[in-house]
Backbone as XML, in Angstrom:
<?xml version="1.0"?>
<chain id="A" units="angstrom">
  <residue number="1" name="UNK">
    <atom name="N" x="-37.053" y="-0.390" z="-17.687"/>
    <atom name="CA" x="-37.956" y="-0.030" z="-16.590"/>
    <atom name="C" x="-38.472" y="1.390" z="-16.826"/>
  </residue>
  <residue number="2" name="UNK">
    <atom name="N" x="-39.779" y="1.568" z="-16.801"/>
    <atom name="CA" x="-40.380" y="2.889" z="-17.071"/>
    <atom name="C" x="-39.873" y="3.999" z="-16.144"/>
  </residue>
  <residue number="3" name="UNK">
    <atom name="N" x="-39.730" y="3.710" z="-14.875"/>
    <atom name="CA" x="-39.271" y="4.740" z="-13.932"/>
    <atom name="C" x="-37.872" y="5.211" z="-14.278"/>
  </residue>
  <residue number="4" name="UNK">
    <atom name="N" x="-36.970" y="4.277" z="-14.580"/>
    <atom name="CA" x="-35.602" y="4.644" z="-14.921"/>
    <atom name="C" x="-35.587" y="5.380" z="-16.270"/>
  </residue>
  <residue number="5" name="UNK">
    <atom name="N" x="-36.448" y="5.003" z="-17.208"/>
    <atom name="CA" x="-36.528" y="5.711" z="-18.475"/>
    <atom name="C" x="-36.935" y="7.156" z="-18.248"/>
  </residue>
  <residue number="6" name="UNK">
    <atom name="N" x="-37.957" y="7.385" z="-17.388"/>
    <atom name="CA" x="-38.384" y="8.725" z="-17.101"/>
    <atom name="C" x="-37.281" y="9.534" z="-16.401"/>
  </residue>
  <residue number="7" name="UNK">
    <atom name="N" x="-36.589" y="8.911" z="-15.475"/>
    <atom name="CA" x="-35.485" y="9.574" z="-14.786"/>
    <atom name="C" x="-34.399" y="10.016" z="-15.803"/>
  </residue>
  <residue number="8" name="UNK">
    <atom name="N" x="-34.115" y="9.163" z="-16.741"/>
    <atom name="CA" x="-33.124" y="9.536" z="-17.785"/>
    <atom name="C" x="-33.632" y="10.679" z="-18.649"/>
  </residue>
  <residue number="9" name="UNK">
    <atom name="N" x="-34.934" y="10.652" z="-18.997"/>
    <atom name="CA" x="-35.511" y="11.740" z="-19.800"/>
    <atom name="C" x="-35.376" y="13.078" z="-19.068"/>
  </residue>
  <residue number="10" name="UNK">
    <atom name="N" x="-35.693" y="13.043" z="-17.767"/>
    <atom name="CA" x="-35.598" y="14.250" z="-16.938"/>
    <atom name="C" x="-34.160" y="14.729" z="-16.859"/>
  </residue>
  <residue number="11" name="UNK">
    <atom name="N" x="-33.244" y="13.831" z="-16.548"/>
    <atom name="CA" x="-31.838" y="14.193" z="-16.393"/>
    <atom name="C" x="-31.283" y="14.804" z="-17.691"/>
  </residue>
  <residue number="12" name="UNK">
    <atom name="N" x="-31.660" y="14.230" z="-18.812"/>
    <atom name="CA" x="-31.142" y="14.690" z="-20.091"/>
    <atom name="C" x="-31.877" y="15.908" z="-20.643"/>
  </residue>
  <residue number="13" name="UNK">
    <atom name="N" x="-33.119" y="16.112" z="-20.245"/>
    <atom name="CA" x="-33.937" y="17.126" z="-20.889"/>
    <atom name="C" x="-34.352" y="18.345" z="-20.087"/>
  </residue>
  <residue number="14" name="UNK">
    <atom name="N" x="-34.102" y="18.363" z="-18.778"/>
    <atom name="CA" x="-34.655" y="19.480" z="-18.012"/>
    <atom name="C" x="-33.924" y="20.808" z="-18.206"/>
  </residue>
  <residue number="15" name="UNK">
    <atom name="N" x="-32.783" y="20.814" z="-18.931"/>
    <atom name="CA" x="-32.112" y="22.045" z="-19.259"/>
    <atom name="C" x="-32.380" y="22.482" z="-20.713"/>
  </residue>
  <residue number="16" name="UNK">
    <atom name="N" x="-33.203" y="21.740" z="-21.385"/>
    <atom name="CA" x="-33.634" y="22.148" z="-22.723"/>
    <atom name="C" x="-34.633" y="23.306" z="-22.530"/>
  </residue>
  <residue number="17" name="UNK">
    <atom name="N" x="-34.825" y="24.094" z="-23.570"/>
    <atom name="CA" x="-35.761" y="25.225" z="-23.563"/>
    <atom name="C" x="-36.726" y="25.031" z="-24.721"/>
  </residue>
  <residue number="18" name="UNK">
    <atom name="N" x="-37.985" y="25.364" z="-24.507"/>
    <atom name="CA" x="-38.973" y="25.094" z="-25.560"/>
    <atom name="C" x="-38.681" y="25.865" z="-26.847"/>
  </residue>
  <residue number="19" name="UNK">
    <atom name="N" x="-37.899" y="26.939" z="-26.767"/>
    <atom name="CA" x="-37.541" y="27.690" z="-27.972"/>
    <atom name="C" x="-36.342" y="27.083" z="-28.699"/>
  </residue>
  <residue number="20" name="UNK">
    <atom name="N" x="-35.782" y="26.013" z="-28.152"/>
    <atom name="CA" x="-34.681" y="25.329" z="-28.825"/>
    <atom name="C" x="-33.279" y="25.845" z="-28.485"/>
  </residue>
  <residue number="21" name="UNK">
    <atom name="N" x="-33.185" y="26.768" z="-27.512"/>
    <atom name="CA" x="-31.890" y="27.315" z="-27.176"/>
    <atom name="C" x="-31.235" y="26.649" z="-25.941"/>
  </residue>
  <residue number="22" name="UNK">
    <atom name="N" x="-31.840" y="25.608" z="-25.429"/>
    <atom name="CA" x="-31.296" y="24.920" z="-24.262"/>
    <atom name="C" x="-30.195" y="23.960" z="-24.595"/>
  </residue>
  <residue number="23" name="UNK">
    <atom name="N" x="-29.895" y="23.102" z="-23.655"/>
    <atom name="CA" x="-28.856" y="22.107" z="-23.849"/>
    <atom name="C" x="-29.246" y="20.832" z="-23.175"/>
  </residue>
  <residue number="24" name="UNK">
    <atom name="N" x="-28.723" y="19.668" z="-23.529"/>
    <atom name="CA" x="-27.564" y="19.449" z="-24.357"/>
    <atom name="C" x="-27.850" y="19.261" z="-25.845"/>
  </residue>
  <residue number="25" name="UNK">
    <atom name="N" x="-29.113" y="19.009" z="-26.211"/>
    <atom name="CA" x="-29.405" y="18.651" z="-27.591"/>
    <atom name="C" x="-30.117" y="19.738" z="-28.392"/>
  </residue>
  <residue number="26" name="UNK">
    <atom name="N" x="-30.405" y="20.870" z="-27.748"/>
    <atom name="CA" x="-31.121" y="21.983" z="-28.392"/>
    <atom name="C" x="-32.500" y="21.486" z="-28.929"/>
  </residue>
  <residue number="27" name="UNK">
    <atom name="N" x="-33.158" y="20.658" z="-28.134"/>
    <atom name="CA" x="-34.501" y="20.211" z="-28.502"/>
    <atom name="C" x="-35.453" y="21.399" z="-28.360"/>
  </residue>
  <residue number="28" name="UNK">
    <atom name="N" x="-36.588" y="21.315" z="-29.041"/>
    <atom name="CA" x="-37.570" y="22.389" z="-28.920"/>
    <atom name="C" x="-38.963" y="21.811" z="-28.758"/>
  </residue>
  <residue number="29" name="UNK">
    <atom name="N" x="-39.816" y="22.551" z="-28.097"/>
    <atom name="CA" x="-41.222" y="22.195" z="-27.967"/>
    <atom name="C" x="-41.441" y="20.747" z="-27.528"/>
  </residue>
  <residue number="30" name="UNK">
    <atom name="N" x="-42.309" y="20.095" z="-28.285"/>
    <atom name="CA" x="-42.694" y="18.700" z="-27.954"/>
    <atom name="C" x="-41.583" y="17.695" z="-28.174"/>
  </residue>
  <residue number="31" name="UNK">
    <atom name="N" x="-40.452" y="18.109" z="-28.748"/>
    <atom name="CA" x="-39.311" y="17.194" z="-28.848"/>
    <atom name="C" x="-38.766" y="16.889" z="-27.457"/>
  </residue>
  <residue number="32" name="UNK">
    <atom name="N" x="-38.988" y="17.817" z="-26.518"/>
    <atom name="CA" x="-38.538" y="17.643" z="-25.137"/>
    <atom name="C" x="-39.567" y="16.761" z="-24.436"/>
  </residue>
  <residue number="33" name="UNK">
    <atom name="N" x="-39.149" y="15.685" z="-23.797"/>
    <atom name="CA" x="-40.105" y="14.850" z="-23.090"/>
    <atom name="C" x="-40.923" y="15.662" z="-22.063"/>
  </residue>
  <residue number="34" name="UNK">
    <atom name="N" x="-42.202" y="15.354" z="-21.962"/>
    <atom name="CA" x="-43.090" y="16.045" z="-21.038"/>
    <atom name="C" x="-42.525" y="16.043" z="-19.627"/>
  </residue>
  <residue number="35" name="UNK">
    <atom name="N" x="-41.976" y="14.936" z="-19.190"/>
    <atom name="CA" x="-41.423" y="14.856" z="-17.831"/>
    <atom name="C" x="-40.344" y="15.897" z="-17.613"/>
  </residue>
  <residue number="36" name="UNK">
    <atom name="N" x="-39.511" y="16.107" z="-18.618"/>
    <atom name="CA" x="-38.418" y="17.119" z="-18.532"/>
    <atom name="C" x="-38.976" y="18.528" z="-18.565"/>
  </residue>
  <residue number="37" name="UNK">
    <atom name="N" x="-40.033" y="18.771" z="-19.326"/>
    <atom name="CA" x="-40.665" y="20.105" z="-19.371"/>
    <atom name="C" x="-41.282" y="20.455" z="-18.043"/>
  </residue>
  <residue number="38" name="UNK">
    <atom name="N" x="-41.878" y="19.472" z="-17.403"/>
    <atom name="CA" x="-42.489" y="19.688" z="-16.070"/>
    <atom name="C" x="-41.404" y="19.984" z="-15.049"/>
  </residue>
  <residue number="39" name="UNK">
    <atom name="N" x="-40.379" y="19.162" z="-15.021"/>
    <atom name="CA" x="-39.288" y="19.319" z="-14.041"/>
    <atom name="C" x="-38.539" y="20.635" z="-14.268"/>
  </residue>
  <residue number="40" name="UNK">
    <atom name="N" x="-38.415" y="21.074" z="-15.499"/>
    <atom name="CA" x="-37.735" y="22.358" z="-15.762"/>
    <atom name="C" x="-38.427" y="23.480" z="-15.023"/>
  </residue>
  <residue number="41" name="UNK">
    <atom name="N" x="-39.735" y="23.506" z="-14.998"/>
    <atom name="CA" x="-40.473" y="24.558" z="-14.269"/>
    <atom name="C" x="-40.187" y="24.445" z="-12.757"/>
  </residue>
  <residue number="42" name="UNK">
    <atom name="N" x="-40.338" y="23.254" z="-12.226"/>
    <atom name="CA" x="-40.115" y="23.076" z="-10.787"/>
    <atom name="C" x="-38.683" y="23.370" z="-10.410"/>
  </residue>
  <residue number="43" name="UNK">
    <atom name="N" x="-37.744" y="22.955" z="-11.232"/>
    <atom name="CA" x="-36.319" y="23.138" z="-10.929"/>
    <atom name="C" x="-35.950" y="24.626" z="-10.902"/>
  </residue>
  <residue number="44" name="UNK">
    <atom name="N" x="-36.438" y="25.383" z="-11.841"/>
    <atom name="CA" x="-36.128" y="26.819" z="-11.853"/>
    <atom name="C" x="-36.794" y="27.532" z="-10.682"/>
  </residue>
  <residue number="45" name="UNK">
    <atom name="N" x="-38.042" y="27.176" z="-10.371"/>
    <atom name="CA" x="-38.719" y="27.775" z="-9.229"/>
    <atom name="C" x="-37.923" y="27.526" z="-7.963"/>
  </residue>
  <residue number="46" name="UNK">
    <atom name="N" x="-37.499" y="26.269" z="-7.793"/>
    <atom name="CA" x="-36.717" y="25.933" z="-6.600"/>
    <atom name="C" x="-35.396" y="26.701" z="-6.589"/>
  </residue>
  <residue number="47" name="UNK">
    <atom name="N" x="-34.705" y="26.746" z="-7.707"/>
    <atom name="CA" x="-33.423" y="27.425" z="-7.772"/>
    <atom name="C" x="-33.567" y="28.902" z="-7.440"/>
  </residue>
  <residue number="48" name="UNK">
    <atom name="N" x="-34.659" y="29.514" z="-7.879"/>
    <atom name="CA" x="-34.839" y="30.953" z="-7.626"/>
    <atom name="C" x="-35.268" y="31.239" z="-6.210"/>
  </residue>
  <residue number="49" name="UNK">
    <atom name="N" x="-36.109" y="30.391" z="-5.610"/>
    <atom name="CA" x="-36.737" y="30.718" z="-4.325"/>
    <atom name="C" x="-36.025" y="30.128" z="-3.117"/>
  </residue>
  <residue number="50" name="UNK">
    <atom name="N" x="-34.947" y="29.418" z="-3.317"/>
    <atom name="CA" x="-34.166" y="28.859" z="-2.227"/>
    <atom name="C" x="-32.806" y="29.504" z="-2.193"/>
  </residue>
  <residue number="51" name="UNK">
    <atom name="N" x="-32.387" y="29.916" z="-1.018"/>
    <atom name="CA" x="-31.061" y="30.538" z="-0.867"/>
    <atom name="C" x="-29.979" y="29.513" z="-1.188"/>
  </residue>
  <residue number="52" name="UNK">
    <atom name="N" x="-28.963" y="29.995" z="-1.815"/>
    <atom name="CA" x="-27.784" y="29.191" z="-2.168"/>
    <atom name="C" x="-26.584" y="29.893" z="-1.546"/>
  </residue>
  <residue number="53" name="UNK">
    <atom name="N" x="-25.452" y="29.225" z="-1.420"/>
    <atom name="CA" x="-24.258" y="29.908" z="-0.881"/>
    <atom name="C" x="-23.858" y="31.131" z="-1.712"/>
  </residue>
  <residue number="54" name="UNK">
    <atom name="N" x="-24.219" y="31.163" z="-2.974"/>
    <atom name="CA" x="-23.824" y="32.234" z="-3.857"/>
    <atom name="C" x="-24.925" y="33.257" z="-4.152"/>
  </residue>
  <residue number="55" name="UNK">
    <atom name="N" x="-26.121" y="33.078" z="-3.566"/>
    <atom name="CA" x="-27.220" y="34.018" z="-3.836"/>
    <atom name="C" x="-28.297" y="33.891" z="-2.788"/>
  </residue>
  <residue number="56" name="UNK">
    <atom name="N" x="-29.014" y="34.990" z="-2.573"/>
    <atom name="CA" x="-30.181" y="34.987" z="-1.697"/>
    <atom name="C" x="-31.366" y="34.393" z="-2.429"/>
  </residue>
  <residue number="57" name="UNK">
    <atom name="N" x="-32.353" y="33.922" z="-1.667"/>
    <atom name="CA" x="-33.590" y="33.450" z="-2.259"/>
    <atom name="C" x="-34.360" y="34.660" z="-2.802"/>
  </residue>
  <residue number="58" name="UNK">
    <atom name="N" x="-34.986" y="34.444" z="-3.947"/>
    <atom name="CA" x="-35.872" y="35.471" z="-4.497"/>
    <atom name="C" x="-37.231" y="35.358" z="-3.830"/>
  </residue>
  <residue number="59" name="UNK">
    <atom name="N" x="-37.961" y="36.467" z="-3.656"/>
    <atom name="CA" x="-39.342" y="36.357" z="-3.225"/>
    <atom name="C" x="-40.155" y="35.618" z="-4.266"/>
  </residue>
  <residue number="60" name="UNK">
    <atom name="N" x="-41.164" y="34.914" z="-3.832"/>
    <atom name="CA" x="-41.996" y="34.104" z="-4.745"/>
    <atom name="C" x="-42.560" y="34.959" z="-5.881"/>
  </residue>
  <residue number="61" name="UNK">
    <atom name="N" x="-43.022" y="36.165" z="-5.555"/>
    <atom name="CA" x="-43.591" y="37.046" z="-6.579"/>
    <atom name="C" x="-42.570" y="37.359" z="-7.664"/>
  </residue>
  <residue number="62" name="UNK">
    <atom name="N" x="-41.351" y="37.673" z="-7.274"/>
    <atom name="CA" x="-40.308" y="37.978" z="-8.262"/>
    <atom name="C" x="-40.014" y="36.746" z="-9.142"/>
  </residue>
  <residue number="63" name="UNK">
    <atom name="N" x="-39.938" y="35.571" z="-8.481"/>
    <atom name="CA" x="-39.661" y="34.340" z="-9.253"/>
    <atom name="C" x="-40.783" y="34.084" z="-10.267"/>
  </residue>
  <residue number="64" name="UNK">
    <atom name="N" x="-42.022" y="34.280" z="-9.848"/>
    <atom name="CA" x="-43.160" y="34.035" z="-10.729"/>
    <atom name="C" x="-43.144" y="35.021" z="-11.890"/>
  </residue>
  <residue number="65" name="UNK">
    <atom name="N" x="-42.826" y="36.275" z="-11.607"/>
    <atom name="CA" x="-42.752" y="37.279" z="-12.697"/>
    <atom name="C" x="-41.670" y="36.896" z="-13.715"/>
  </residue>
  <residue number="66" name="UNK">
    <atom name="N" x="-40.519" y="36.479" z="-13.200"/>
    <atom name="CA" x="-39.413" y="36.079" z="-14.085"/>
    <atom name="C" x="-39.830" y="34.870" z="-14.934"/>
  </residue>
  <residue number="67" name="UNK">
    <atom name="N" x="-40.435" y="33.901" z="-14.294"/>
    <atom name="CA" x="-40.846" y="32.704" z="-15.024"/>
    <atom name="C" x="-41.917" y="33.000" z="-16.049"/>
  </residue>
  <residue number="68" name="UNK">
    <atom name="N" x="-42.873" y="33.900" z="-15.695"/>
    <atom name="CA" x="-43.904" y="34.257" z="-16.647"/>
    <atom name="C" x="-43.298" y="34.948" z="-17.890"/>
  </residue>
  <residue number="69" name="UNK">
    <atom name="N" x="-42.257" y="35.696" z="-17.673"/>
    <atom name="CA" x="-41.563" y="36.355" z="-18.799"/>
    <atom name="C" x="-40.911" y="35.351" z="-19.725"/>
  </residue>
  <residue number="70" name="UNK">
    <atom name="N" x="-40.622" y="34.142" z="-19.199"/>
    <atom name="CA" x="-39.953" y="33.110" z="-19.963"/>
    <atom name="C" x="-40.945" y="32.078" z="-20.558"/>
  </residue>
  <residue number="71" name="UNK">
    <atom name="N" x="-42.230" y="32.351" z="-20.401"/>
    <atom name="CA" x="-43.274" y="31.458" z="-20.918"/>
    <atom name="C" x="-43.140" y="31.407" z="-22.448"/>
  </residue>
  <residue number="72" name="UNK">
    <atom name="N" x="-43.057" y="30.192" z="-22.980"/>
    <atom name="CA" x="-42.936" y="30.016" z="-24.413"/>
    <atom name="C" x="-41.499" y="30.116" z="-24.945"/>
  </residue>
  <residue number="73" name="UNK">
    <atom name="N" x="-40.598" y="30.594" z="-24.121"/>
    <atom name="CA" x="-39.189" y="30.597" z="-24.497"/>
    <atom name="C" x="-38.447" y="29.507" z="-23.726"/>
  </residue>
  <residue number="74" name="UNK">
    <atom name="N" x="-38.384" y="29.659" z="-22.425"/>
    <atom name="CA" x="-37.733" y="28.642" z="-21.593"/>
    <atom name="C" x="-38.730" y="27.535" z="-21.252"/>
  </residue>
  <residue number="75" name="UNK">
    <atom name="N" x="-39.940" y="27.948" z="-20.888"/>
    <atom name="CA" x="-40.925" y="27.023" z="-20.340"/>
    <atom name="C" x="-42.052" y="26.711" z="-21.279"/>
  </residue>
  <residue number="76" name="UNK">
    <atom name="N" x="-42.478" y="25.467" z="-21.267"/>
    <atom name="CA" x="-43.686" y="25.050" z="-21.961"/>
    <atom name="C" x="-44.858" y="25.817" z="-21.344"/>
  </residue>
  <residue number="77" name="UNK">
    <atom name="N" x="-45.630" y="26.536" z="-22.160"/>
    <atom name="CA" x="-46.732" y="27.314" z="-21.603"/>
    <atom name="C" x="-47.719" y="26.514" z="-20.799"/>
  </residue>
  <residue number="78" name="UNK">
    <atom name="N" x="-48.047" y="25.297" z="-21.233"/>
    <atom name="CA" x="-49.015" y="24.461" z="-20.504"/>
    <atom name="C" x="-48.439" y="24.033" z="-19.158"/>
  </residue>
  <residue number="79" name="UNK">
    <atom name="N" x="-47.198" y="23.666" z="-19.130"/>
    <atom name="CA" x="-46.567" y="23.234" z="-17.867"/>
    <atom name="C" x="-46.446" y="24.379" z="-16.919"/>
  </residue>
  <residue number="80" name="UNK">
    <atom name="N" x="-46.069" y="25.570" z="-17.409"/>
    <atom name="CA" x="-45.964" y="26.734" z="-16.520"/>
    <atom name="C" x="-47.312" y="27.126" z="-16.006"/>
  </residue>
  <residue number="81" name="UNK">
    <atom name="N" x="-48.346" y="27.159" z="-16.868"/>
    <atom name="CA" x="-49.682" y="27.506" z="-16.433"/>
    <atom name="C" x="-50.198" y="26.524" z="-15.366"/>
  </residue>
  <residue number="82" name="UNK">
    <atom name="N" x="-49.956" y="25.246" z="-15.558"/>
    <atom name="CA" x="-50.390" y="24.248" z="-14.560"/>
    <atom name="C" x="-49.693" y="24.453" z="-13.253"/>
  </residue>
  <residue number="83" name="UNK">
    <atom name="N" x="-48.385" y="24.751" z="-13.286"/>
    <atom name="CA" x="-47.634" y="25.024" z="-12.085"/>
    <atom name="C" x="-48.218" y="26.236" z="-11.346"/>
  </residue>
  <residue number="84" name="UNK">
    <atom name="N" x="-48.418" y="27.322" z="-12.094"/>
    <atom name="CA" x="-48.917" y="28.551" z="-11.480"/>
    <atom name="C" x="-50.316" y="28.368" z="-10.892"/>
  </residue>
  <residue number="85" name="UNK">
    <atom name="N" x="-51.164" y="27.574" z="-11.540"/>
    <atom name="CA" x="-52.497" y="27.303" z="-11.014"/>
    <atom name="C" x="-52.412" y="26.564" z="-9.675"/>
  </residue>
  <residue number="86" name="UNK">
    <atom name="N" x="-51.340" y="25.800" z="-9.499"/>
    <atom name="CA" x="-51.203" y="25.018" z="-8.274"/>
    <atom name="C" x="-50.202" y="25.613" z="-7.294"/>
  </residue>
  <residue number="87" name="UNK">
    <atom name="N" x="-49.843" y="26.863" z="-7.513"/>
    <atom name="CA" x="-48.846" y="27.501" z="-6.679"/>
    <atom name="C" x="-49.186" y="27.446" z="-5.189"/>
  </residue>
  <residue number="88" name="UNK">
    <atom name="N" x="-50.417" y="27.627" z="-4.771"/>
    <atom name="CA" x="-50.682" y="27.506" z="-3.327"/>
    <atom name="C" x="-50.312" y="26.132" z="-2.742"/>
  </residue>
  <residue number="89" name="UNK">
    <atom name="N" x="-50.552" y="25.082" z="-3.489"/>
    <atom name="CA" x="-50.173" y="23.750" z="-3.034"/>
    <atom name="C" x="-48.652" y="23.588" z="-3.033"/>
  </residue>
  <residue number="90" name="UNK">
    <atom name="N" x="-47.996" y="24.163" z="-4.034"/>
    <atom name="CA" x="-46.535" y="24.130" z="-4.127"/>
    <atom name="C" x="-45.939" y="24.810" z="-2.879"/>
  </residue>
  <residue number="91" name="UNK">
    <atom name="N" x="-46.465" y="25.997" z="-2.579"/>
    <atom name="CA" x="-45.962" y="26.754" z="-1.431"/>
    <atom name="C" x="-46.251" y="26.018" z="-0.119"/>
  </residue>
  <residue number="92" name="UNK">
    <atom name="N" x="-47.388" y="25.374" z="-0.008"/>
    <atom name="CA" x="-47.677" y="24.595" z="1.192"/>
    <atom name="C" x="-46.656" y="23.455" z="1.356"/>
  </residue>
  <residue number="93" name="UNK">
    <atom name="N" x="-46.328" y="22.798" z="0.288"/>
    <atom name="CA" x="-45.325" y="21.741" z="0.330"/>
    <atom name="C" x="-43.944" y="22.300" z="0.722"/>
  </residue>
  <residue number="94" name="UNK">
    <atom name="N" x="-43.630" y="23.438" z="0.106"/>
    <atom name="CA" x="-42.349" y="24.097" z="0.354"/>
    <atom name="C" x="-42.194" y="24.474" z="1.812"/>
  </residue>
  <residue number="95" name="UNK">
    <atom name="N" x="-43.320" y="24.838" z="2.449"/>
    <atom name="CA" x="-43.299" y="25.255" z="3.843"/>
    <atom name="C" x="-43.542" y="24.085" z="4.793"/>
  </residue>
  <residue number="96" name="UNK">
    <atom name="N" x="-43.601" y="22.888" z="4.251"/>
    <atom name="CA" x="-43.782" y="21.703" z="5.071"/>
    <atom name="C" x="-45.218" y="21.423" z="5.470"/>
  </residue>
  <residue number="97" name="UNK">
    <atom name="N" x="-46.166" y="22.070" z="4.783"/>
    <atom name="CA" x="-47.574" y="21.847" z="5.082"/>
    <atom name="C" x="-48.090" y="20.621" z="4.408"/>
  </residue>
  <residue number="98" name="UNK">
    <atom name="N" x="-49.242" y="20.190" z="4.849"/>
    <atom name="CA" x="-49.887" y="19.001" z="4.238"/>
    <atom name="C" x="-50.729" y="19.472" z="3.063"/>
  </residue>
  <residue number="99" name="UNK">
    <atom name="N" x="-50.654" y="18.751" z="1.983"/>
    <atom name="CA" x="-51.483" y="19.016" z="0.804"/>
    <atom name="C" x="-52.304" y="17.773" z="0.546"/>
  </residue>
  <residue number="100" name="UNK">
    <atom name="N" x="-53.630" y="17.928" z="0.605"/>
    <atom name="CA" x="-54.515" y="16.786" z="0.368"/>
    <atom name="C" x="-54.710" y="16.589" z="-1.144"/>
  </residue>
  <residue number="101" name="UNK">
    <atom name="N" x="-54.821" y="15.359" z="-1.537"/>
    <atom name="CA" x="-55.110" y="15.047" z="-2.948"/>
    <atom name="C" x="-56.430" y="15.668" z="-3.313"/>
  </residue>
  <residue number="102" name="UNK">
    <atom name="N" x="-56.475" y="16.353" z="-4.458"/>
    <atom name="CA" x="-57.712" y="16.957" z="-4.924"/>
    <atom name="C" x="-58.031" y="18.282" z="-4.267"/>
  </residue>
  <residue number="103" name="UNK">
    <atom name="N" x="-57.134" y="18.798" z="-3.427"/>
    <atom name="CA" x="-57.384" y="20.081" z="-2.768"/>
    <atom name="C" x="-57.426" y="21.200" z="-3.790"/>
  </residue>
  <residue number="104" name="UNK">
    <atom name="N" x="-58.337" y="22.117" z="-3.618"/>
    <atom name="CA" x="-58.473" y="23.240" z="-4.562"/>
    <atom name="C" x="-57.314" y="24.229" z="-4.380"/>
  </residue>
  <residue number="105" name="UNK">
    <atom name="N" x="-57.000" y="24.883" z="-5.493"/>
    <atom name="CA" x="-55.904" y="25.883" z="-5.472"/>
    <atom name="C" x="-56.316" y="27.101" z="-4.689"/>
  </residue>
</chain>
């Protein structure tokens, strides 16, 4: 089933890093499934900007600066750029706002 295959790719690959220093398989670049490269960006943004029992939430600006510094090392540049271009929609979703399909950034 395609959906389960994609879920497995994400589960296995979203901790890989495009420079090959991630885990569990130390995949690099396009060896990492696109779905996992996309989720890696979203997962780190969420982890940084949401409070956890062990840490405070980072401000969005700080999280974006950190992620930009990891462009090409941790994150696929195209995936990170696409995420950043759509940051207003991401923030609207994060705040419980409605995001219309095709809405401009």
